[in-house]
Backbone bond lengths (Angstrom), bond angles and torsions (degrees), N, CA, C in turn:
res aa  C-N    CA-C-N  psi(-1)  N-CA   C-N-CA  omega(-1)  CA-C   N-CA-C  phi
1 X - - - 1.433 - - 1.486 109.72 -
2 X 1.291 118.07 123.68 1.395 120.11 175.87 1.526 107.22 -77.76
3 X 1.298 122.95 126.07 1.489 127.61 -176.20 1.521 108.15 -84.91
4 X 1.289 117.44 -63.45 1.442 123.67 -179.02 1.517 109.52 -79.54
5 X 1.305 118.03 123.51 1.541 118.61 176.55 1.519 108.62 -97.72
6 X 1.353 116.03 -51.98 1.507 117.08 177.12 1.547 110.69 -162.99
7 X 1.356 115.61 150.31 1.483 116.08 176.00 1.562 109.81 -76.74
8 X 1.313 113.33 153.88 1.510 120.91 174.62 1.526 105.07 -98.21
9 X 1.342 114.01 122.91 1.457 122.14 -174.82 1.532 103.87 -118.68
10 X 1.304 121.39 87.63 1.416 120.00 174.39 1.534 107.92 -126.82
11 X 1.420 115.84 169.78 1.449 118.21 -178.53 1.556 113.73 -60.36
12 X 1.299 115.76 -36.18 1.470 121.72 179.97 1.549 109.47 -64.86
13 X 1.349 116.22 -47.59 1.428 115.31 -172.69 1.588 110.54 -80.41
14 X 1.374 117.64 -23.42 1.408 120.94 168.69 1.448 109.98 -59.85
15 X 1.377 120.05 -49.59 1.375 123.57 -178.09 1.581 111.75 -61.21
16 X 1.353 114.63 -40.94 1.478 120.22 178.78 1.476 110.35 -68.18
17 X 1.321 119.74 -31.02 1.457 122.33 173.75 1.496 117.98 -64.65
18 X 1.394 110.90 -32.35 1.410 116.08 177.95 1.543 112.27 -82.44
19 X 1.303 119.23 -40.02 1.425 123.30 -176.10 1.585 114.05 -87.54
20 X 1.294 114.71 -47.00 1.498 121.10 -174.75 1.502 116.99 -103.62
21 X 1.415 116.47 -4.61 1.352 122.55 -178.73 1.566 113.29 63.16
22 X 1.377 114.50 34.71 1.475 121.84 -179.29 1.572 112.60 -113.30
23 X 1.333 114.13 137.99 1.442 117.29 179.51 1.482 107.40 -130.68
24 X 1.400 115.77 159.81 1.468 122.35 -174.83 1.587 109.64 -120.83
25 X 1.322 113.30 143.97 1.484 119.88 174.91 1.487 111.14 -137.31
26 X 1.311 117.63 152.18 1.482 126.22 167.23 1.517 102.72 -90.17
27 X 1.369 114.76 125.92 1.467 120.11 -172.80 1.489 110.71 -125.69
28 X 1.261 122.12 168.97 1.386 126.18 -179.58 1.612 107.36 -68.40
29 X 1.307 113.77 141.06 1.507 117.64 -173.26 1.513 110.50 -66.40
30 X 1.317 119.14 -29.62 1.495 125.31 -177.27 1.532 112.61 -82.48
31 X 1.382 117.99 -8.84 1.481 118.86 -174.83 1.514 108.24 -76.72
32 X 1.332 117.17 148.57 1.347 123.78 171.85 1.576 113.65 -103.60
33 X 1.333 119.79 177.28 1.396 121.49 -174.88 1.577 112.97 -60.77
34 X 1.264 115.91 -42.56 1.489 124.44 -175.15 1.533 106.13 -66.42
35 X 1.313 121.10 -42.27 1.434 121.74 177.29 1.426 114.49 -63.95
36 X 1.398 116.54 -42.33 1.432 125.30 178.59 1.602 109.78 -64.10
37 X 1.184 115.85 -42.19 1.545 120.65 176.27 1.433 111.53 -59.70
38 X 1.388 118.55 -53.65 1.484 126.67 -179.27 1.571 107.33 -57.86
39 X 1.303 121.57 -40.41 1.399 125.35 -173.47 1.556 111.47 -70.05
40 X 1.395 114.45 -43.31 1.422 121.78 177.75 1.609 110.31 -62.14
41 X 1.343 114.03 -48.77 1.425 121.88 -179.94 1.497 112.37 -56.64
42 X 1.333 116.65 -46.13 1.485 124.65 -179.83 1.534 111.04 -65.36
43 X 1.344 116.63 -48.05 1.395 119.92 -173.13 1.491 115.75 -72.12
44 X 1.431 116.06 -40.56 1.421 120.23 -175.23 1.533 113.13 -108.62
45 X 1.318 118.44 -0.61 1.485 121.16 176.74 1.519 112.59 61.87
46 X 1.324 121.82 38.97 1.376 125.00 177.64 1.596 113.13 -122.15
47 X 1.326 116.73 172.00 1.409 119.74 176.83 1.445 110.04 -103.15
48 X 1.364 119.35 126.22 1.468 123.65 178.65 1.502 108.39 -92.48
49 X 1.354 113.02 131.84 1.503 116.09 172.29 1.505 113.64 -96.50
50 X 1.290 118.66 -30.94 1.478 119.11 177.63 1.528 113.13 -155.86
51 X 1.302 114.33 152.36 1.452 119.82 -177.19 1.603 104.56 -131.98
52 X 1.371 112.53 124.27 1.512 115.50 175.21 1.524 101.64 -122.64
53 X 1.470 116.58 140.22 1.331 123.44 -177.47 1.539 113.37 -122.61
54 X 1.255 119.08 147.03 1.476 126.81 176.56 1.556 111.29 -126.56
55 X 1.269 118.41 127.58 1.496 119.99 177.38 1.579 110.20 -103.61
56 X 1.287 117.06 136.62 1.562 121.50 -179.50 1.448 104.68 -121.70
57 X 1.313 114.72 130.17 1.502 124.25 176.00 1.586 107.35 -81.27
58 X 1.275 117.56 152.12 1.452 121.59 174.22 1.532 108.08 -67.11
59 X 1.307 116.84 149.08 1.512 122.91 178.00 1.534 105.89 -103.10
60 X 1.287 114.45 154.49 1.456 125.60 174.25 1.471 107.63 -82.04
61 X 1.339 117.32 129.05 1.409 121.20 173.02 1.512 114.63 -125.79
62 X 1.281 118.02 149.40 1.474 120.13 174.53 1.465 110.00 -142.06
63 X 1.327 117.69 146.91 1.454 121.59 174.94 1.470 112.35 -140.48
64 X 1.302 119.42 156.71 1.380 127.75 -175.52 1.477 111.13 -97.24
65 X 1.384 121.61 123.97 1.416 125.49 -179.89 1.558 108.04 -130.63
66 X 1.315 116.00 179.85 1.532 123.16 -177.03 1.620 102.89 -67.81
67 X 1.327 118.95 -33.14 1.424 123.97 -175.97 1.593 111.44 -79.52
68 X 1.269 114.95 -8.42 1.575 118.13 -179.12 1.479 106.12 120.49
69 X 1.376 111.23 -164.96 1.472 118.36 -175.36 1.538 106.53 -84.91
70 X 1.353 114.41 132.10 1.488 118.39 174.04 1.449 105.84 -108.71
71 X 1.419 117.96 136.07 1.474 121.58 178.20 1.442 106.78 -124.60
72 X 1.311 113.22 155.10 1.506 119.38 -178.25 1.490 108.50 -170.36
73 X 1.174 117.43 -172.82 1.533 126.45 -179.48 1.457 112.83 -141.59
74 X 1.432 119.44 137.07 1.348 124.82 178.69 1.523 108.32 -74.79
75 X 1.316 117.46 165.09 1.465 122.91 -177.81 1.527 108.81 -74.53
76 X 1.284 116.67 149.78 1.473 121.60 168.53 1.486 108.23 -85.40
77 X 1.375 114.59 155.09 1.460 117.73 -176.94 1.566 104.62 -157.01
78 X 1.458 111.90 170.60 1.393 120.74 -176.07 1.505 108.78 -131.18
79 X 1.384 117.23 139.75 1.414 119.21 177.30 1.523 107.81 -113.50
80 X 1.255 119.57 149.77 1.477 125.12 176.78 1.526 107.52 -126.79
81 X 1.323 117.51 131.67 1.449 122.56 176.08 1.511 104.50 -111.08
82 X 1.367 116.55 118.10 1.416 124.85 -177.35 1.448 111.67 -105.61
83 X 1.344 116.54 126.67 1.464 122.08 175.03 1.553 108.13 -105.15
84 X 1.308 116.16 124.22 1.458 120.37 179.82 1.564 114.47 -91.53
85 X 1.250 110.58 154.85 1.494 118.34 -178.07 1.507 111.77 -93.38
86 X 1.275 117.78 147.00 1.453 123.04 174.13 1.523 113.52 67.33
87 X 1.305 112.10 -139.09 1.557 121.89 177.24 1.499 114.55 -92.87
88 X 1.234 118.03 11.86 1.455 121.20 -174.56 1.568 107.29 -66.28
89 X 1.380 116.29 144.29 1.490 121.84 -179.83 1.553 105.47 -138.65
90 X 1.344 113.73 147.08 1.456 118.85 171.67 1.599 106.22 -109.24
91 X 1.296 122.59 128.95 1.432 126.02 175.50 1.498 108.95 -108.95
92 X 1.323 116.71 101.89 1.428 118.65 -179.95 1.576 113.87 -76.82
93 X 1.363 116.38 -14.62 1.431 119.10 179.89 1.596 116.24 -95.60
94 X 1.280 111.38 6.49 1.595 115.90 -177.17 1.496 110.26 -64.47
95 X 1.306 122.37 -34.94 1.445 123.86 -171.60 1.496 112.85 -90.65
96 X 1.326 117.99 1.82 1.545 121.81 -174.46 1.590 103.80 -86.21
């Protein structure tokens, strides 16, 4: 099971990364905090102080087309906010 799906790179989390040493990731819905902590420490070589998670349910969507009304649902997902200990930093732009 892949734990970390992708990092969240927004203005808000970039600012929190600079000031509070906090970073965000989209993670697998089935992953728990201990698995997320281990995955971040292994991939980036940092020490994690805290992990906070938020679960989002999929929303119902509908749109009007020539064939009629199409209804569906967006995917559910989970976000993890990681706070690093000490002077550790994660640079998402190093591989670009």
